[in-house]
A tleap script that builds the chain and sets N, CA, C and O, in Angstrom:
source leaprc.protein.ff14SB
mol = sequence {
  NMET LEU ARG LYS CYS SER ILE PHE SER GLU
  TYR TYR PHE PHE ILE THR ILE PRO THR LYS
  VAL GLY ILE SER PHE ALA GLU LYS MET ILE
  PHE CYS TYR THR GLU LEU MET GLU ARG ILE
  LYS SER GLN GLU ARG ILE LEU ASP CYS GLU
  THR LYS ILE HIE PHE LEU GLU GLN GLU CYS
  ALA ILE LEU LYS GLU ARG ASN ALA ARG LEU
  GLU ARG GLU LYS VAL TRP GLU GLY SER ARG
  ALA ARG ILE VAL LEU VAL THR ILE PHE THR
  TYR ILE VAL PHE ILE VAL THR LEU HIE ILE
  LEU GLY ALA THR GLN ILE PHE VAL SER ALA
  LEU ILE PRO ALA ILE GLY LEU PHE LEU SER
  LEU GLN SER PHE PRO ILE ILE LYS LYS TRP
  TRP ILE HIE ARG PHE ILE LYS GLU CLYS
}
set mol.1.N position { 0.882 -1.168 -0.032 }
set mol.1.CA position { 0.102 -0.072 -0.008 }
set mol.1.C position { 0.809 1.198 -0.046 }
set mol.1.O position { 1.813 1.167 0.665 }
set mol.2.N position { 0.615 2.309 -0.642 }
set mol.2.CA position { 1.513 3.473 -1.041 }
set mol.2.C position { 0.773 4.355 0.087 }
set mol.2.O position { -0.429 4.620 0.129 }
set mol.3.N position { 1.943 4.807 1.139 }
set mol.3.CA position { 1.527 5.819 1.961 }
set mol.3.C position { 2.523 6.696 2.245 }
set mol.3.O position { 3.696 6.402 2.013 }
set mol.4.N position { 2.131 7.971 2.824 }
set mol.4.CA position { 3.143 8.920 3.038 }
set mol.4.C position { 3.875 8.555 4.386 }
set mol.4.O position { 3.325 8.138 5.405 }
set mol.5.N position { 5.233 8.794 4.197 }
set mol.5.CA position { 5.872 8.256 5.427 }
set mol.5.C position { 6.262 9.766 5.898 }
set mol.5.O position { 6.811 10.509 5.084 }
set mol.6.N position { 6.001 10.172 7.101 }
set mol.6.CA position { 6.302 11.426 7.788 }
set mol.6.C position { 6.898 11.168 9.008 }
set mol.6.O position { 6.881 12.111 9.800 }
set mol.7.N position { 7.418 10.143 9.369 }
set mol.7.CA position { 7.875 9.974 10.600 }
set mol.7.C position { 9.166 10.949 11.025 }
set mol.7.O position { 9.518 11.211 12.175 }
set mol.8.N position { 9.859 11.480 9.606 }
set mol.8.CA position { 10.972 12.200 10.098 }
set mol.8.C position { 10.566 13.554 9.518 }
set mol.8.O position { 9.996 13.652 8.432 }
set mol.9.N position { 10.848 14.470 10.200 }
set mol.9.CA position { 10.145 15.962 10.313 }
set mol.9.C position { 10.642 16.715 9.029 }
set mol.9.O position { 9.784 17.406 8.481 }
set mol.10.N position { 11.815 16.692 8.496 }
set mol.10.CA position { 11.973 17.165 7.290 }
set mol.10.C position { 11.935 16.388 5.888 }
set mol.10.O position { 12.084 16.940 4.798 }
set mol.11.N position { 11.738 15.173 6.067 }
set mol.11.CA position { 11.609 14.413 4.818 }
set mol.11.C position { 10.229 13.770 4.785 }
set mol.11.O position { 9.777 13.213 5.785 }
set mol.12.N position { 9.474 13.855 3.494 }
set mol.12.CA position { 8.250 13.447 3.372 }
set mol.12.C position { 8.298 12.684 2.012 }
set mol.12.O position { 8.675 13.268 0.996 }
set mol.13.N position { 7.950 11.502 2.000 }
set mol.13.CA position { 8.196 10.595 0.753 }
set mol.13.C position { 7.229 9.454 0.783 }
set mol.13.O position { 6.775 9.002 1.834 }
set mol.14.N position { 6.922 8.995 -0.439 }
set mol.14.CA position { 5.845 8.078 -0.534 }
set mol.14.C position { 6.531 6.754 -0.836 }
set mol.14.O position { 7.298 6.642 -1.793 }
set mol.15.N position { 6.227 5.684 0.049 }
set mol.15.CA position { 6.680 4.344 0.003 }
set mol.15.C position { 5.736 3.330 0.173 }
set mol.15.O position { 4.584 3.546 0.552 }
set mol.16.N position { 6.204 2.194 -0.104 }
set mol.16.CA position { 5.008 1.052 0.099 }
set mol.16.C position { 5.238 0.667 1.511 }
set mol.16.O position { 6.364 0.236 1.762 }
set mol.17.N position { 4.490 0.731 2.358 }
set mol.17.CA position { 4.381 0.383 3.847 }
set mol.17.C position { 3.770 -0.962 3.890 }
set mol.17.O position { 2.600 -1.057 3.521 }
set mol.18.N position { 4.512 -2.197 4.361 }
set mol.18.CA position { 3.932 -3.444 4.635 }
set mol.18.C position { 2.464 -2.974 5.365 }
set mol.18.O position { 2.394 -1.989 6.100 }
set mol.19.N position { 1.313 -3.843 5.038 }
set mol.19.CA position { 0.193 -3.725 5.879 }
set mol.19.C position { -0.325 -4.911 6.361 }
set mol.19.O position { -1.518 -5.210 6.321 }
set mol.20.N position { 0.712 -5.700 6.891 }
set mol.20.CA position { 0.374 -7.085 7.530 }
set mol.20.C position { -0.029 -6.540 9.009 }
set mol.20.O position { 0.375 -5.539 9.601 }
set mol.21.N position { -0.839 -7.406 9.353 }
set mol.21.CA position { -1.311 -7.180 10.498 }
set mol.21.C position { -0.500 -7.660 11.662 }
set mol.21.O position { 0.068 -8.752 11.681 }
set mol.22.N position { -0.475 -6.596 12.836 }
set mol.22.CA position { 0.763 -7.123 13.672 }
set mol.22.C position { 2.133 -6.253 13.656 }
set mol.22.O position { 2.988 -6.295 14.541 }
set mol.23.N position { 2.181 -5.436 12.454 }
set mol.23.CA position { 3.424 -4.669 12.298 }
set mol.23.C position { 3.225 -3.658 13.180 }
set mol.23.O position { 2.157 -3.051 13.250 }
set mol.24.N position { 4.362 -3.385 13.996 }
set mol.24.CA position { 4.305 -2.263 14.947 }
set mol.24.C position { 4.622 -0.996 14.385 }
set mol.24.O position { 4.980 -0.958 13.207 }
set mol.25.N position { 4.537 0.129 15.109 }
set mol.25.CA position { 4.869 1.409 14.815 }
set mol.25.C position { 6.425 1.360 14.598 }
set mol.25.O position { 6.859 1.884 13.572 }
set mol.26.N position { 7.203 0.838 15.381 }
set mol.26.CA position { 8.612 0.793 15.453 }
set mol.26.C position { 9.176 -0.049 14.082 }
set mol.26.O position { 10.165 0.250 13.414 }
set mol.27.N position { 8.386 -1.021 13.898 }
set mol.27.CA position { 8.953 -1.741 12.532 }
set mol.27.C position { 8.548 -0.817 11.269 }
set mol.27.O position { 9.296 -0.744 10.295 }
set mol.28.N position { 7.536 -0.236 11.326 }
set mol.28.CA position { 7.073 0.892 10.183 }
set mol.28.C position { 8.163 1.919 10.160 }
set mol.28.O position { 8.636 2.258 9.075 }
set mol.29.N position { 8.629 2.477 11.371 }
set mol.29.CA position { 9.610 3.486 11.471 }
set mol.29.C position { 11.100 2.987 10.748 }
set mol.29.O position { 11.759 3.597 9.905 }
set mol.30.N position { 11.349 1.811 11.316 }
set mol.30.CA position { 12.530 1.302 10.619 }
set mol.30.C position { 12.669 1.224 9.218 }
set mol.30.O position { 13.671 1.555 8.585 }
set mol.31.N position { 11.286 0.629 8.621 }
set mol.31.CA position { 11.312 0.374 7.245 }
set mol.31.C position { 11.271 1.811 6.707 }
set mol.31.O position { 11.969 2.034 5.717 }
set mol.32.N position { 10.510 2.866 7.251 }
set mol.32.CA position { 10.622 4.130 6.562 }
set mol.32.C position { 12.174 4.759 6.532 }
set mol.32.O position { 12.659 5.431 5.622 }
set mol.33.N position { 12.759 4.389 7.673 }
set mol.33.CA position { 13.951 4.936 7.909 }
set mol.33.C position { 15.003 4.283 6.728 }
set mol.33.O position { 15.805 4.976 6.101 }
set mol.34.N position { 14.872 3.129 6.591 }
set mol.34.CA position { 15.728 2.269 5.482 }
set mol.34.C position { 15.485 2.882 4.174 }
set mol.34.O position { 16.393 3.299 3.455 }
set mol.35.N position { 14.238 2.929 3.881 }
set mol.35.CA position { 13.866 3.651 2.398 }
set mol.35.C position { 14.388 4.755 2.367 }
set mol.35.O position { 15.090 5.000 1.386 }
set mol.36.N position { 14.246 5.663 3.288 }
set mol.36.CA position { 14.981 7.055 3.509 }
set mol.36.C position { 16.412 7.090 3.083 }
set mol.36.O position { 16.897 7.725 2.147 }
set mol.37.N position { 17.052 6.230 4.004 }
set mol.37.CA position { 18.670 6.215 3.719 }
set mol.37.C position { 19.037 5.604 2.479 }
set mol.37.O position { 20.153 5.890 2.046 }
set mol.38.N position { 18.346 4.847 1.845 }
set mol.38.CA position { 18.436 4.244 0.328 }
set mol.38.C position { 18.223 5.572 -0.642 }
set mol.38.O position { 19.002 5.934 -1.524 }
set mol.39.N position { 17.328 6.028 -0.370 }
set mol.39.CA position { 17.088 7.306 -1.436 }
set mol.39.C position { 17.949 8.477 -1.269 }
set mol.39.O position { 18.240 9.227 -2.201 }
set mol.40.N position { 18.405 8.638 0.095 }
set mol.40.CA position { 19.517 9.766 0.315 }
set mol.40.C position { 20.691 9.152 -0.415 }
set mol.40.O position { 21.320 9.851 -1.210 }
set mol.41.N position { 20.997 8.013 -0.221 }
set mol.41.CA position { 22.487 7.223 -0.799 }
set mol.41.C position { 22.407 7.590 -2.393 }
set mol.41.O position { 23.330 8.135 -2.998 }
set mol.42.N position { 21.208 7.222 -2.955 }
set mol.42.CA position { 20.887 7.333 -4.442 }
set mol.42.C position { 21.174 8.823 -4.736 }
set mol.42.O position { 21.864 9.125 -5.710 }
set mol.43.N position { 20.634 9.796 -3.877 }
set mol.43.CA position { 20.757 11.235 -4.337 }
set mol.43.C position { 22.189 11.521 -4.216 }
set mol.43.O position { 22.679 12.361 -4.971 }
set mol.44.N position { 22.926 10.906 -3.337 }
set mol.44.CA position { 24.323 11.455 -3.124 }
set mol.44.C position { 25.156 10.759 -4.370 }
set mol.44.O position { 26.094 11.324 -4.932 }
set mol.45.N position { 24.735 9.625 -4.667 }
set mol.45.CA position { 25.391 9.128 -5.805 }
set mol.45.C position { 25.270 10.062 -7.104 }
set mol.45.O position { 26.231 10.297 -7.837 }
set mol.46.N position { 23.960 10.574 -7.306 }
set mol.46.CA position { 23.560 11.407 -8.381 }
set mol.46.C position { 24.440 12.783 -8.275 }
set mol.46.O position { 25.020 13.303 -9.229 }
set mol.47.N position { 24.429 13.237 -7.027 }
set mol.47.CA position { 25.144 14.609 -6.667 }
set mol.47.C position { 26.476 14.280 -7.036 }
set mol.47.O position { 27.127 15.191 -7.548 }
set mol.48.N position { 27.030 13.154 -6.883 }
set mol.48.CA position { 28.627 12.896 -6.919 }
set mol.48.C position { 28.819 12.717 -8.343 }
set mol.48.O position { 29.841 13.162 -8.867 }
set mol.49.N position { 28.059 12.194 -8.931 }
set mol.49.CA position { 28.220 12.191 -10.454 }
set mol.49.C position { 28.211 13.609 -10.909 }
set mol.49.O position { 29.186 14.103 -11.474 }
set mol.50.N position { 27.173 14.233 -10.678 }
set mol.50.CA position { 27.182 15.682 -11.092 }
set mol.50.C position { 28.281 16.535 -10.808 }
set mol.50.O position { 28.596 17.436 -11.586 }
set mol.51.N position { 28.963 16.286 -9.614 }
set mol.51.CA position { 30.148 16.881 -9.254 }
set mol.51.C position { 31.134 16.650 -10.064 }
set mol.51.O position { 31.741 17.611 -10.537 }
set mol.52.N position { 31.533 15.209 -10.424 }
set mol.52.CA position { 32.437 14.697 -11.295 }
set mol.52.C position { 32.205 15.482 -12.518 }
set mol.52.O position { 33.155 16.148 -12.929 }
set mol.53.N position { 31.095 15.511 -13.166 }
set mol.53.CA position { 30.920 15.962 -14.286 }
set mol.53.C position { 31.320 17.422 -14.466 }
set mol.53.O position { 31.910 17.794 -15.480 }
set mol.54.N position { 30.981 18.272 -13.437 }
set mol.54.CA position { 31.218 19.695 -13.347 }
set mol.54.C position { 32.978 19.906 -13.227 }
set mol.54.O position { 33.578 20.918 -13.589 }
set mol.55.N position { 33.546 18.778 -12.675 }
set mol.55.CA position { 34.781 18.927 -12.431 }
set mol.55.C position { 35.483 18.607 -13.647 }
set mol.55.O position { 36.547 19.201 -13.820 }
set mol.56.N position { 35.009 17.582 -14.744 }
set mol.56.CA position { 35.489 17.345 -15.917 }
set mol.56.C position { 35.446 18.535 -16.632 }
set mol.56.O position { 36.429 19.011 -17.200 }
set mol.57.N position { 34.145 19.116 -16.620 }
set mol.57.CA position { 33.847 20.147 -17.633 }
set mol.57.C position { 35.149 21.398 -17.276 }
set mol.57.O position { 35.732 21.949 -18.210 }
set mol.58.N position { 35.413 21.662 -16.091 }
set mol.58.CA position { 36.291 22.637 -15.549 }
set mol.58.C position { 37.722 22.276 -16.121 }
set mol.58.O position { 38.418 23.154 -16.631 }
set mol.59.N position { 38.081 21.158 -16.038 }
set mol.59.CA position { 39.286 20.493 -16.601 }
set mol.59.C position { 39.268 20.582 -18.042 }
set mol.59.O position { 40.323 20.844 -18.619 }
set mol.60.N position { 38.318 20.416 -18.627 }
set mol.60.CA position { 37.979 20.523 -20.326 }
set mol.60.C position { 38.241 21.783 -20.494 }
set mol.60.O position { 38.964 21.937 -21.478 }
set mol.61.N position { 37.940 22.871 -19.903 }
set mol.61.CA position { 37.901 24.362 -20.124 }
set mol.61.C position { 39.266 24.603 -20.002 }
set mol.61.O position { 39.893 25.071 -20.952 }
set mol.62.N position { 39.798 24.337 -18.937 }
set mol.62.CA position { 41.332 24.517 -18.743 }
set mol.62.C position { 42.190 24.004 -19.782 }
set mol.62.O position { 43.108 24.704 -20.209 }
set mol.63.N position { 41.982 22.886 -20.210 }
set mol.63.CA position { 42.919 22.270 -21.411 }
set mol.63.C position { 42.625 23.089 -22.699 }
set mol.63.O position { 43.493 23.246 -23.557 }
set mol.64.N position { 41.595 23.513 -22.788 }
set mol.64.CA position { 41.017 24.159 -24.338 }
set mol.64.C position { 41.764 25.545 -23.865 }
set mol.64.O position { 42.126 26.166 -24.864 }
set mol.65.N position { 42.033 26.080 -22.889 }
set mol.65.CA position { 42.436 27.344 -22.810 }
set mol.65.C position { 44.068 27.340 -22.816 }
set mol.65.O position { 44.672 28.379 -23.082 }
set mol.66.N position { 44.685 26.254 -22.543 }
set mol.66.CA position { 45.875 25.970 -22.432 }
set mol.66.C position { 46.472 25.732 -23.932 }
set mol.66.O position { 47.520 26.219 -24.357 }
set mol.67.N position { 45.539 24.840 -24.670 }
set mol.67.CA position { 45.984 24.472 -25.952 }
set mol.67.C position { 45.652 25.794 -26.743 }
set mol.67.O position { 46.424 26.116 -27.646 }
set mol.68.N position { 44.609 26.543 -26.482 }
set mol.68.CA position { 44.718 28.167 -27.404 }
set mol.68.C position { 45.832 28.826 -27.135 }
set mol.68.O position { 46.415 29.402 -28.053 }
set mol.69.N position { 46.283 28.855 -25.946 }
set mol.69.CA position { 47.719 29.395 -25.534 }
set mol.69.C position { 48.939 29.072 -25.945 }
set mol.69.O position { 49.842 29.901 -26.064 }
set mol.70.N position { 49.059 27.776 -26.205 }
set mol.70.CA position { 50.165 27.152 -26.926 }
set mol.70.C position { 49.997 27.410 -28.445 }
set mol.70.O position { 51.011 27.641 -29.104 }
set mol.71.N position { 48.852 27.388 -29.008 }
set mol.71.CA position { 48.986 27.535 -30.494 }
set mol.71.C position { 49.320 29.000 -30.671 }
set mol.71.O position { 49.951 29.353 -31.667 }
set mol.72.N position { 48.979 29.758 -29.872 }
set mol.72.CA position { 49.189 31.117 -29.938 }
set mol.72.C position { 50.825 31.376 -29.761 }
set mol.72.O position { 51.360 32.183 -30.520 }
set mol.73.N position { 51.516 30.771 -28.877 }
set mol.73.CA position { 52.955 30.807 -28.600 }
set mol.73.C position { 53.511 30.205 -29.816 }
set mol.73.O position { 54.488 30.792 -30.280 }
set mol.74.N position { 53.042 29.014 -30.516 }
set mol.74.CA position { 53.474 28.228 -31.647 }
set mol.74.C position { 53.611 29.332 -32.699 }
set mol.74.O position { 54.743 29.462 -33.165 }
set mol.75.N position { 52.605 30.194 -33.177 }
set mol.75.CA position { 52.695 31.124 -34.167 }
set mol.75.C position { 53.771 32.010 -33.805 }
set mol.75.O position { 54.646 32.301 -34.621 }
set mol.76.N position { 53.756 32.431 -32.695 }
set mol.76.CA position { 54.898 33.548 -32.457 }
set mol.76.C position { 56.475 32.859 -32.814 }
set mol.76.O position { 57.370 33.395 -33.468 }
set mol.77.N position { 56.488 31.546 -32.180 }
set mol.77.CA position { 57.705 30.943 -32.290 }
set mol.77.C position { 58.343 30.970 -33.764 }
set mol.77.O position { 59.518 31.224 -34.026 }
set mol.78.N position { 57.262 30.635 -34.722 }
set mol.78.CA position { 57.482 30.755 -36.124 }
set mol.78.C position { 57.462 31.765 -36.956 }
set mol.78.O position { 57.756 31.728 -38.151 }
set mol.79.N position { 57.121 32.666 -36.343 }
set mol.79.CA position { 56.783 33.955 -37.002 }
set mol.79.C position { 58.136 34.836 -37.394 }
set mol.79.O position { 59.150 34.830 -36.696 }
set mol.80.N position { 57.988 35.596 -38.629 }
set mol.80.CA position { 59.254 36.185 -39.161 }
set mol.80.C position { 59.663 37.448 -38.198 }
set mol.80.O position { 60.842 37.801 -38.177 }
set mol.81.N position { 58.660 38.143 -37.379 }
set mol.81.CA position { 58.793 39.040 -36.675 }
set mol.81.C position { 59.712 38.615 -35.422 }
set mol.81.O position { 60.491 39.442 -34.947 }
set mol.82.N position { 59.636 37.612 -35.013 }
set mol.82.CA position { 60.355 36.920 -33.791 }
set mol.82.C position { 61.766 36.737 -34.415 }
set mol.82.O position { 62.743 37.215 -33.839 }
set mol.83.N position { 61.880 36.119 -35.471 }
set mol.83.CA position { 63.345 35.920 -36.068 }
set mol.83.C position { 64.012 37.354 -36.113 }
set mol.83.O position { 65.131 37.478 -35.614 }
set mol.84.N position { 63.431 38.358 -36.642 }
set mol.84.CA position { 64.022 39.661 -36.973 }
set mol.84.C position { 64.424 40.125 -35.678 }
set mol.84.O position { 65.609 40.302 -35.396 }
set mol.85.N position { 63.287 40.370 -34.718 }
set mol.85.CA position { 63.629 41.014 -33.238 }
set mol.85.C position { 64.754 40.133 -32.853 }
set mol.85.O position { 65.835 40.721 -32.841 }
set mol.86.N position { 64.784 39.022 -32.572 }
set mol.86.CA position { 66.087 38.164 -32.041 }
set mol.86.C position { 67.187 38.635 -32.911 }
set mol.86.O position { 68.113 39.140 -32.276 }
set mol.87.N position { 67.320 38.608 -34.087 }
set mol.87.CA position { 68.411 38.891 -34.723 }
set mol.87.C position { 68.998 40.499 -34.530 }
set mol.87.O position { 70.201 40.731 -34.410 }
set mol.88.N position { 68.023 41.481 -34.523 }
set mol.88.CA position { 68.340 42.758 -34.180 }
set mol.88.C position { 68.854 42.719 -32.559 }
set mol.88.O position { 69.860 43.319 -32.179 }
set mol.89.N position { 68.243 42.146 -31.936 }
set mol.89.CA position { 68.735 42.279 -30.277 }
set mol.89.C position { 70.099 41.600 -30.283 }
set mol.89.O position { 71.004 42.228 -29.734 }
set mol.90.N position { 70.357 40.545 -30.760 }
set mol.90.CA position { 71.728 39.887 -30.925 }
set mol.90.C position { 72.467 40.661 -31.413 }
set mol.90.O position { 73.516 40.737 -30.773 }
set mol.91.N position { 72.410 41.485 -32.528 }
set mol.91.CA position { 73.291 42.336 -33.206 }
set mol.91.C position { 73.540 43.384 -31.993 }
set mol.91.O position { 74.699 43.445 -31.584 }
set mol.92.N position { 72.610 44.179 -31.402 }
set mol.92.CA position { 72.692 45.022 -30.384 }
set mol.92.C position { 73.639 44.729 -29.142 }
set mol.92.O position { 74.466 45.496 -28.648 }
set mol.93.N position { 73.345 43.546 -28.792 }
set mol.93.CA position { 74.155 42.932 -27.666 }
set mol.93.C position { 75.456 42.735 -28.134 }
set mol.93.O position { 76.331 43.284 -27.465 }
set mol.94.N position { 75.800 42.109 -29.085 }
set mol.94.CA position { 77.345 42.060 -29.622 }
set mol.94.C position { 77.972 43.396 -29.979 }
set mol.94.O position { 79.167 43.578 -29.745 }
set mol.95.N position { 77.237 44.321 -30.522 }
set mol.95.CA position { 77.805 45.858 -30.482 }
set mol.95.C position { 78.369 46.230 -29.366 }
set mol.95.O position { 79.562 46.492 -29.209 }
set mol.96.N position { 77.362 46.265 -28.424 }
set mol.96.CA position { 77.835 46.491 -26.923 }
set mol.96.C position { 78.935 45.845 -26.339 }
set mol.96.O position { 79.825 46.451 -25.742 }
set mol.97.N position { 78.894 44.584 -26.502 }
set mol.97.CA position { 79.884 43.470 -26.084 }
set mol.97.C position { 81.342 43.935 -26.407 }
set mol.97.O position { 82.274 44.085 -25.617 }
set mol.98.N position { 81.310 44.140 -27.847 }
set mol.98.CA position { 82.536 44.613 -28.477 }
set mol.98.C position { 83.225 45.885 -28.215 }
set mol.98.O position { 84.387 46.257 -28.379 }
set mol.99.N position { 82.100 46.472 -27.734 }
set mol.99.CA position { 82.393 48.087 -27.486 }
set mol.99.C position { 83.149 48.089 -26.187 }
set mol.99.O position { 84.216 48.675 -26.002 }
set mol.100.N position { 82.397 47.274 -25.185 }
set mol.100.CA position { 83.163 47.025 -23.848 }
set mol.100.C position { 84.500 46.507 -24.020 }
set mol.100.O position { 85.400 47.150 -23.480 }
set mol.101.N position { 84.814 45.424 -24.696 }
set mol.101.CA position { 86.031 44.796 -25.008 }
set mol.101.C position { 87.083 45.439 -25.824 }
set mol.101.O position { 88.183 44.950 -26.084 }
set mol.102.N position { 86.550 46.790 -26.265 }
set mol.102.CA position { 87.667 47.589 -26.854 }
set mol.102.C position { 87.810 47.237 -28.384 }
set mol.102.O position { 88.622 47.873 -29.055 }
set mol.103.N position { 87.049 46.247 -28.953 }
set mol.103.CA position { 87.312 45.852 -30.502 }
set mol.103.C position { 87.070 46.938 -31.375 }
set mol.103.O position { 86.359 47.916 -31.143 }
set mol.104.N position { 87.866 46.631 -32.629 }
set mol.104.CA position { 87.627 47.539 -33.617 }
set mol.104.C position { 86.553 47.106 -34.612 }
set mol.104.O position { 86.208 45.925 -34.649 }
set mol.105.N position { 86.024 47.999 -35.400 }
set mol.105.CA position { 85.070 47.655 -36.261 }
set mol.105.C position { 83.979 46.842 -35.719 }
set mol.105.O position { 83.655 45.733 -36.144 }
set mol.106.N position { 83.346 47.581 -34.590 }
set mol.106.CA position { 82.501 46.668 -33.818 }
set mol.106.C position { 81.159 46.454 -34.638 }
set mol.106.O position { 80.561 45.383 -34.532 }
set mol.107.N position { 80.664 47.515 -35.491 }
set mol.107.CA position { 79.498 47.111 -36.077 }
set mol.107.C position { 79.517 46.004 -37.111 }
set mol.107.O position { 78.646 45.137 -37.193 }
set mol.108.N position { 80.662 46.112 -37.953 }
set mol.108.CA position { 80.834 44.747 -38.798 }
set mol.108.C position { 81.104 43.584 -38.048 }
set mol.108.O position { 80.459 42.585 -38.368 }
set mol.109.N position { 81.905 43.487 -37.131 }
set mol.109.CA position { 82.143 42.345 -36.399 }
set mol.109.C position { 80.642 41.902 -35.482 }
set mol.109.O position { 80.327 40.729 -35.286 }
set mol.110.N position { 80.082 42.723 -35.144 }
set mol.110.CA position { 78.766 42.205 -34.642 }
set mol.110.C position { 77.808 41.555 -35.660 }
set mol.110.O position { 76.957 40.739 -35.304 }
set mol.111.N position { 77.969 41.930 -36.893 }
set mol.111.CA position { 77.073 41.297 -38.117 }
set mol.111.C position { 77.359 39.772 -38.099 }
set mol.111.O position { 76.399 39.051 -38.370 }
set mol.112.N position { 78.409 39.251 -37.849 }
set mol.112.CA position { 78.669 37.832 -37.911 }
set mol.112.C position { 77.815 37.039 -36.957 }
set mol.112.O position { 77.005 36.277 -37.485 }
set mol.113.N position { 77.852 37.083 -35.779 }
set mol.113.CA position { 76.832 36.303 -34.838 }
set mol.113.C position { 75.429 36.609 -35.244 }
set mol.113.O position { 74.665 35.645 -35.223 }
set mol.114.N position { 74.911 37.830 -35.631 }
set mol.114.CA position { 73.760 38.051 -35.974 }
set mol.114.C position { 73.156 37.446 -37.152 }
set mol.114.O position { 72.030 36.953 -37.231 }
set mol.115.N position { 74.158 37.559 -38.174 }
set mol.115.CA position { 74.041 36.669 -39.433 }
set mol.115.C position { 73.587 35.044 -39.224 }
set mol.115.O position { 72.650 34.343 -39.607 }
set mol.116.N position { 74.624 34.886 -38.512 }
set mol.116.CA position { 74.788 33.227 -37.975 }
set mol.116.C position { 73.584 32.818 -37.238 }
set mol.116.O position { 73.248 31.637 -37.323 }
set mol.117.N position { 72.965 33.540 -36.605 }
set mol.117.CA position { 71.861 33.401 -35.812 }
set mol.117.C position { 70.478 33.350 -36.519 }
set mol.117.O position { 69.531 32.602 -36.273 }
set mol.118.N position { 70.583 34.262 -37.396 }
set mol.118.CA position { 69.396 34.497 -38.528 }
set mol.118.C position { 69.450 33.162 -39.391 }
set mol.118.O position { 68.410 32.538 -39.604 }
set mol.119.N position { 70.637 32.747 -39.870 }
set mol.119.CA position { 70.631 31.766 -40.751 }
set mol.119.C position { 70.197 30.463 -39.928 }
set mol.119.O position { 69.559 29.573 -40.491 }
set mol.120.N position { 70.518 30.385 -38.737 }
set mol.120.CA position { 70.281 29.061 -38.083 }
set mol.120.C position { 68.774 29.086 -37.823 }
set mol.120.O position { 68.124 28.046 -37.931 }
set mol.121.N position { 68.246 30.151 -37.512 }
set mol.121.CA position { 66.708 30.078 -37.320 }
set mol.121.C position { 66.030 30.051 -38.482 }
set mol.121.O position { 64.856 29.708 -38.343 }
set mol.122.N position { 66.337 30.271 -39.470 }
set mol.122.CA position { 65.653 30.077 -40.988 }
set mol.122.C position { 65.788 28.482 -41.183 }
set mol.122.O position { 64.748 27.925 -41.535 }
set mol.123.N position { 66.799 27.761 -41.024 }
set mol.123.CA position { 67.069 26.534 -41.476 }
set mol.123.C position { 66.314 25.561 -40.433 }
set mol.123.O position { 66.002 24.439 -40.831 }
set mol.124.N position { 65.984 25.986 -38.994 }
set mol.124.CA position { 65.445 25.281 -38.074 }
set mol.124.C position { 64.101 24.612 -38.765 }
set mol.124.O position { 64.062 23.382 -38.763 }
set mol.125.N position { 63.293 25.138 -39.198 }
set mol.125.CA position { 61.878 24.591 -39.709 }
set mol.125.C position { 62.272 23.222 -40.837 }
set mol.125.O position { 61.672 22.148 -40.876 }
set mol.126.N position { 63.334 23.596 -41.615 }
set mol.126.CA position { 63.713 22.538 -42.270 }
set mol.126.C position { 64.622 21.280 -41.741 }
set mol.126.O position { 64.523 20.148 -42.214 }
set mol.127.N position { 65.502 21.640 -40.710 }
set mol.127.CA position { 65.974 20.682 -39.913 }
set mol.127.C position { 64.933 19.817 -39.225 }
set mol.127.O position { 64.949 18.588 -39.281 }
set mol.128.N position { 63.919 20.617 -38.495 }
set mol.128.CA position { 62.934 20.123 -37.794 }
set mol.128.C position { 62.070 18.973 -38.459 }
set mol.128.O position { 61.943 17.885 -37.898 }
set mol.129.N position { 61.466 19.267 -39.712 }
set mol.129.CA position { 60.878 18.377 -40.724 }
set mol.129.C position { 61.452 17.250 -41.048 }
set mol.129.O position { 60.842 16.180 -41.062 }
set mol.130.N position { 62.844 17.399 -41.378 }
set mol.130.CA position { 63.955 16.359 -41.812 }
set mol.130.C position { 64.045 15.480 -40.541 }
set mol.130.O position { 63.998 14.272 -40.771 }
set mol.131.N position { 64.179 15.892 -39.098 }
set mol.131.CA position { 64.437 15.068 -38.114 }
set mol.131.C position { 63.273 14.213 -37.543 }
set mol.131.O position { 63.401 13.139 -36.956 }
set mol.132.N position { 61.934 14.974 -37.856 }
set mol.132.CA position { 60.873 14.401 -37.404 }
set mol.132.C position { 60.544 13.098 -38.340 }
set mol.132.O position { 60.084 12.032 -37.931 }
set mol.133.N position { 60.893 13.437 -39.717 }
set mol.133.CA position { 60.536 12.356 -40.485 }
set mol.133.C position { 61.433 11.253 -40.351 }
set mol.133.O position { 61.044 10.085 -40.370 }
set mol.134.N position { 62.821 11.654 -40.196 }
set mol.134.CA position { 63.950 10.491 -40.059 }
set mol.134.C position { 63.751 9.727 -38.836 }
set mol.134.O position { 63.761 8.496 -38.868 }
set mol.135.N position { 63.524 10.553 -37.475 }
set mol.135.CA position { 63.697 9.695 -36.381 }
set mol.135.C position { 62.485 9.305 -35.559 }
set mol.135.O position { 62.594 8.438 -34.691 }
set mol.136.N position { 61.351 9.906 -35.799 }
set mol.136.CA position { 60.068 9.684 -35.176 }
set mol.136.C position { 59.353 8.810 -36.110 }
set mol.136.O position { 59.016 9.260 -37.205 }
set mol.137.N position { 59.117 7.723 -35.812 }
set mol.137.CA position { 58.282 6.771 -36.463 }
set mol.137.C position { 56.739 6.870 -36.223 }
set mol.137.O position { 56.328 6.805 -35.064 }
set mol.138.N position { 56.019 6.996 -37.084 }
set mol.138.CA position { 54.450 7.239 -36.769 }
set mol.138.C position { 53.849 5.845 -36.506 }
set mol.138.O position { 54.198 4.808 -37.069 }
set mol.139.N position { 52.898 5.975 -35.572 }
set mol.139.CA position { 52.311 4.679 -34.993 }
set mol.139.C position { 51.046 4.565 -35.860 }
set mol.139.O position { 50.272 3.622 -35.701 }
savepdb mol mol.pdb
quit
């Protein structure tokens, strides 16, 4: 028989209470309590799953943001602007260094490491493709 179980003040739910003759109020209360605990555990499992889903969604959002940031950094690493800026910075640092050391023809002498760096940065993509093709076997 379907009856409202209101033994516990804050919980009201419908359960099937045995209608056998001779079942005491205490047995009915134990039955209601058992049903209540099973329903609470079921709700906790549902909430636990929802919490896990929420956590996984947050993790996914963090990973998407990280991937977007890494893609932006990859674009910068391969950009011509970066190569030119690094080359100019190297040239300036070598001019200052050679001036401190008292070298002659510092502007011409500083060109050698700057041009070497520029050429090595230009060849990196070619070397990288060759190395990946040669040494990393695709699965």
